[in-house]
N, CA, C and O of each residue as an XYZ file, in Angstrom:
324
protein
N     -97.076      8.134   -129.004
C     -95.925      7.262   -128.780
C     -96.415      5.991   -128.083
O     -97.129      6.066   -127.083
N     -96.033      4.829   -128.609
C     -96.481      3.576   -127.986
C     -96.025      3.472   -126.525
O     -94.919      3.888   -126.180
N     -96.895      2.912   -125.672
C     -96.500      2.740   -124.269
C     -95.279      1.841   -124.151
O     -95.090      0.930   -124.956
N     -94.465      2.097   -123.160
C     -93.262      1.307   -122.893
C     -92.212      1.396   -123.986
O     -91.304      0.565   -124.039
N     -92.321      2.398   -124.864
C     -91.369      2.503   -125.971
C     -89.944      2.709   -125.472
O     -89.003      2.176   -126.059
N     -89.778      3.460   -124.418
C     -88.434      3.720   -123.894
C     -87.720      2.427   -123.526
O     -86.578      2.218   -123.936
N     -88.367      1.563   -122.766
C     -87.722      0.314   -122.356
C     -87.561     -0.637   -123.542
O     -86.560     -1.349   -123.629
N     -88.522     -0.658   -124.443
C     -88.426     -1.507   -125.633
C     -87.262     -1.054   -126.516
O     -86.501     -1.878   -127.024
N     -87.135      0.250   -126.692
C     -86.053      0.810   -127.488
C     -84.701      0.504   -126.851
O     -83.750      0.138   -127.541
N     -84.625      0.654   -125.553
C     -83.386      0.368   -124.825
C     -82.983     -1.101   -125.009
O     -81.821     -1.396   -125.288
N     -83.929     -2.004   -124.855
C     -83.635     -3.444   -125.045
C     -83.194     -3.734   -126.466
O     -82.284     -4.533   -126.686
N     -83.834     -3.091   -127.431
C     -83.472     -3.306   -128.839
C     -82.037     -2.874   -129.102
O     -81.283     -3.589   -129.762
N     -81.655     -1.709   -128.590
C     -80.295     -1.214   -128.795
C     -79.293     -2.102   -128.062
O     -78.225     -2.395   -128.599
N     -79.615     -2.526   -126.864
C     -78.726     -3.431   -126.131
C     -78.516     -4.726   -126.908
O     -77.407     -5.259   -126.944
N     -79.567     -5.226   -127.521
C     -79.470     -6.441   -128.329
C     -78.592     -6.202   -129.562
O     -77.706     -7.002   -129.863
N     -78.841     -5.101   -130.271
C     -78.056     -4.784   -131.471
C     -76.575     -4.611   -131.153
O     -75.714     -4.993   -131.946
N     -76.283     -4.033   -129.989
C     -74.900     -3.712   -129.630
C     -74.260     -4.776   -128.733
O     -73.136     -4.601   -128.264
N     -74.974     -5.873   -128.497
C     -74.462     -6.958   -127.650
C     -74.097     -6.469   -126.250
O     -73.057     -6.834   -125.702
N     -74.968     -5.640   -125.685
C     -74.775     -5.139   -124.325
C     -75.630     -5.940   -123.356
O     -76.649     -6.511   -123.744
N     -75.219     -5.981   -122.111
C     -76.000     -6.653   -121.078
C     -77.244     -5.818   -120.768
O     -77.203     -4.591   -120.856
N     -78.344     -6.472   -120.407
C     -79.549     -5.732   -120.027
C     -79.248     -4.746   -118.903
O     -78.596     -5.079   -117.914
N     -79.743     -3.525   -119.086
C     -79.535     -2.496   -118.082
C     -78.217     -1.756   -118.192
O     -77.952     -0.850   -117.402
N     -77.387     -2.121   -119.152
C     -76.065     -1.503   -119.304
C     -76.133     -0.117   -119.950
O     -75.212      0.686   -119.799
N     -77.206      0.156   -120.658
C     -77.332      1.382   -121.438
C     -78.215      2.391   -120.710
O     -79.322      2.063   -120.283
N     -77.722      3.615   -120.571
C     -78.519      4.704   -119.984
C     -79.175      5.497   -121.115
O     -78.707      5.458   -122.253
N     -80.250      6.210   -120.807
C     -80.972      6.949   -121.847
C     -80.140      8.066   -122.464
O     -80.418      8.495   -123.583
N     -79.124      8.542   -121.749
C     -78.310      9.630   -122.280
C     -76.940      9.170   -122.785
O     -76.094     10.002   -123.113
N     -76.716      7.863   -122.849
C     -75.451      7.336   -123.366
C     -75.324      7.652   -124.855
O     -76.226      7.323   -125.626
N     -74.228      8.280   -125.277
C     -74.023      8.536   -126.714
C     -73.875      7.200   -127.457
O     -73.043      6.370   -127.091
N     -74.669      7.007   -128.476
C     -74.669      5.727   -129.185
C     -73.608      5.674   -130.287
O     -72.889      4.682   -130.404
N     -73.508      6.723   -131.085
C     -72.567      6.716   -132.201
C     -71.203      7.239   -131.798
O     -70.181      6.634   -132.121
N     -71.184      8.355   -131.098
C     -69.895      8.951   -130.751
C     -69.110      8.082   -129.781
O     -67.899      8.256   -129.643
N     -69.779      7.144   -129.102
C     -69.079      6.211   -128.217
C     -68.773      4.885   -128.915
O     -68.079      4.035   -128.357
N     -69.292      4.707   -130.139
C     -69.033      3.478   -130.891
C     -69.960      2.321   -130.560
O     -69.726      1.202   -131.016
N     -71.002      2.559   -129.782
C     -71.945      1.488   -129.429
C     -72.726      1.035   -130.659
O     -72.954     -0.159   -130.854
N     -73.131      1.987   -131.477
C     -73.928      1.718   -132.672
C     -73.146      2.174   -133.898
O     -72.487      3.213   -133.875
N     -73.226      1.378   -134.976
C     -72.601      1.773   -136.243
C     -73.699      1.992   -137.290
O     -74.886      1.913   -136.974
N     -73.308      2.263   -138.514
C     -74.290      2.595   -139.550
C     -75.232      1.434   -139.868
O     -76.407      1.661   -140.156
N     -74.748      0.215   -139.822
C     -75.614     -0.934   -140.055
C     -76.651     -1.061   -138.943
O     -77.828     -1.310   -139.202
N     -76.201     -0.886   -137.705
C     -77.131     -0.912   -136.577
C     -78.163      0.199   -136.695
O     -79.320      0.018   -136.314
N     -77.749      1.350   -137.222
C     -78.680      2.465   -137.375
C     -79.835      2.071   -138.291
O     -80.992      2.379   -138.004
N     -79.525      1.401   -139.375
C     -80.586      0.971   -140.292
C     -81.559      0.030   -139.595
O     -82.771      0.135   -139.784
N     -81.038     -0.878   -138.799
C     -81.892     -1.794   -138.044
C     -82.727     -1.035   -137.011
O     -83.901     -1.342   -136.802
N     -82.119     -0.062   -136.381
C     -82.800      0.740   -135.374
C     -83.902      1.588   -136.004
O     -84.996      1.690   -135.450
N     -83.626      2.190   -137.139
C     -84.623      2.994   -137.840
C     -85.808      2.127   -138.248
O     -86.958      2.534   -138.088
N     -85.537      0.941   -138.772
C     -86.606      0.020   -139.147
C     -87.455     -0.336   -137.931
O     -88.683     -0.366   -138.020
N     -86.819     -0.601   -136.813
C     -87.520     -0.904   -135.569
C     -88.429      0.259   -135.161
O     -89.597      0.047   -134.835
N     -87.903      1.477   -135.177
C     -88.687      2.659   -134.795
C     -89.853      2.853   -135.756
O     -90.967      3.148   -135.324
N     -89.610      2.691   -137.051
C     -90.690      2.830   -138.034
C     -91.808      1.826   -137.770
O     -92.986      2.175   -137.848
N     -91.450      0.598   -137.462
C     -92.453     -0.435   -137.191
C     -93.212     -0.146   -135.900
O     -94.429     -0.319   -135.848
N     -92.512      0.289   -134.868
C     -93.138      0.557   -133.584
C     -94.040      1.791   -133.622
O     -95.075      1.831   -132.956
N     -93.643      2.792   -134.401
C     -94.318      4.089   -134.348
C     -95.231      4.367   -135.538
O     -96.049      5.286   -135.494
N     -95.094      3.582   -136.594
C     -95.995      3.729   -137.729
C     -95.714      4.908   -138.647
O     -96.628      5.408   -139.303
N     -94.470      5.362   -138.707
C     -94.099      6.404   -139.665
C     -92.759      6.070   -140.289
O     -91.987      5.277   -139.749
N     -92.491      6.684   -141.434
C     -91.224      6.503   -142.140
C     -90.262      7.609   -141.750
O     -90.658      8.765   -141.596
N     -89.004      7.252   -141.592
C     -87.952      8.211   -141.263
C     -87.283      8.629   -142.566
O     -86.797      7.789   -143.323
N     -87.261      9.929   -142.817
C     -86.626     10.453   -144.031
C     -85.106     10.436   -143.877
O     -84.586     10.574   -142.770
N     -84.408     10.267   -144.982
C     -82.940     10.195   -144.961
C     -82.320     11.426   -144.308
O     -81.314     11.312   -143.608
N     -82.904     12.596   -144.527
C     -82.328     13.813   -143.946
C     -82.534     13.900   -142.429
O     -81.966     14.776   -141.776
N     -83.331     13.009   -141.877
C     -83.554     12.971   -140.429
C     -82.596     12.009   -139.720
O     -82.678     11.847   -138.502
N     -81.705     11.381   -140.455
C     -80.727     10.455   -139.879
C     -79.481     11.226   -139.440
O     -78.421     11.134   -140.059
N     -79.640     11.978   -138.368
C     -78.559     12.817   -137.854
C     -78.281     12.475   -136.391
O     -79.111     11.873   -135.711
N     -77.108     12.868   -135.926
C     -76.779     12.666   -134.510
C     -77.757     13.409   -133.615
O     -78.054     12.963   -132.506
N     -78.250     14.529   -134.091
C     -79.228     15.300   -133.316
C     -80.437     14.442   -132.943
O     -81.002     14.603   -131.861
N     -80.829     13.541   -133.824
C     -82.011     12.707   -133.584
C     -81.678     11.309   -133.066
O     -82.515     10.699   -132.400
N     -80.478     10.779   -133.349
C     -80.231      9.356   -133.153
C     -79.036      9.012   -132.267
O     -78.663      7.840   -132.208
N     -78.418      9.965   -131.578
C     -77.196      9.653   -130.823
C     -77.433      9.190   -129.386
O     -76.469      8.904   -128.676
N     -78.670      9.109   -128.944
C     -78.963      8.550   -127.618
C     -80.426      8.151   -127.582
O     -81.218      8.597   -128.412
N     -80.779      7.329   -126.641
C     -82.180      6.942   -126.483
C     -83.016      8.183   -126.205
O     -84.117      8.333   -126.733
N     -82.490      9.059   -125.381
C     -83.162     10.312   -125.035
C     -83.489     11.121   -126.305
O     -84.602     11.622   -126.460
N     -82.516     11.237   -127.196
C     -82.719     11.989   -128.442
C     -83.698     11.277   -129.373
O     -84.514     11.923   -130.030
N     -83.620      9.955   -129.430
C     -84.542      9.185   -130.277
C     -85.967      9.374   -129.783
O     -86.876      9.594   -130.584
N     -86.173      9.291   -128.473
C     -87.513      9.467   -127.911
C     -88.044     10.882   -128.154
O     -89.233     11.059   -128.420
N     -87.174     11.883   -128.063
C     -87.584     13.267   -128.345
C     -87.981     13.404   -129.819
O     -88.972     14.056   -130.147
N     -87.199     12.785   -130.695
C     -87.501     12.798   -132.128
C     -88.857     12.136   -132.383
O     -89.686     12.674   -133.116
N     -89.074     10.981   -131.783
C     -90.351     10.280   -131.945
C     -91.501     11.145   -131.440
O     -92.554     11.227   -132.073
N     -91.290     11.784   -130.301
C     -92.314     12.652   -129.741
C     -92.687     13.789   -130.679
O     -93.866     14.109   -130.830
N     -91.693     14.400   -131.308
C     -91.945     15.477   -132.265
C     -92.675     14.954   -133.487
O     -93.587     15.606   -133.995
N     -92.283     13.784   -133.961
C     -92.922     13.197   -135.143
C     -94.345     12.742   -134.861
O     -95.210     12.819   -135.733
N     -94.587     12.274   -133.655
C     -95.898     11.758   -133.285
C     -96.851     12.861   -132.835
O     -98.071     12.696   -132.842
N     -96.257     13.999   -132.440
C     -96.911     15.133   -131.836
C     -98.229     15.483   -132.353
O     -98.843     16.441   -131.883
């Protein structure tokens, strides 16, 4: 996992969702709270693919993997493992 990925990911999501810096916690629900929508998800997946060097399969686009920064980082960790 690239160093500083957590803070980079947080800033990226804050930018996509028009949130103030520091407004997002790692356990904040992204989809179920309406912060991120399906278009933002595509942008977020592209960002993660570029940062981590792997492709995300369509069947991996689930709330289990993408509904919080915490879950995204866990998913990346498993994929990078």
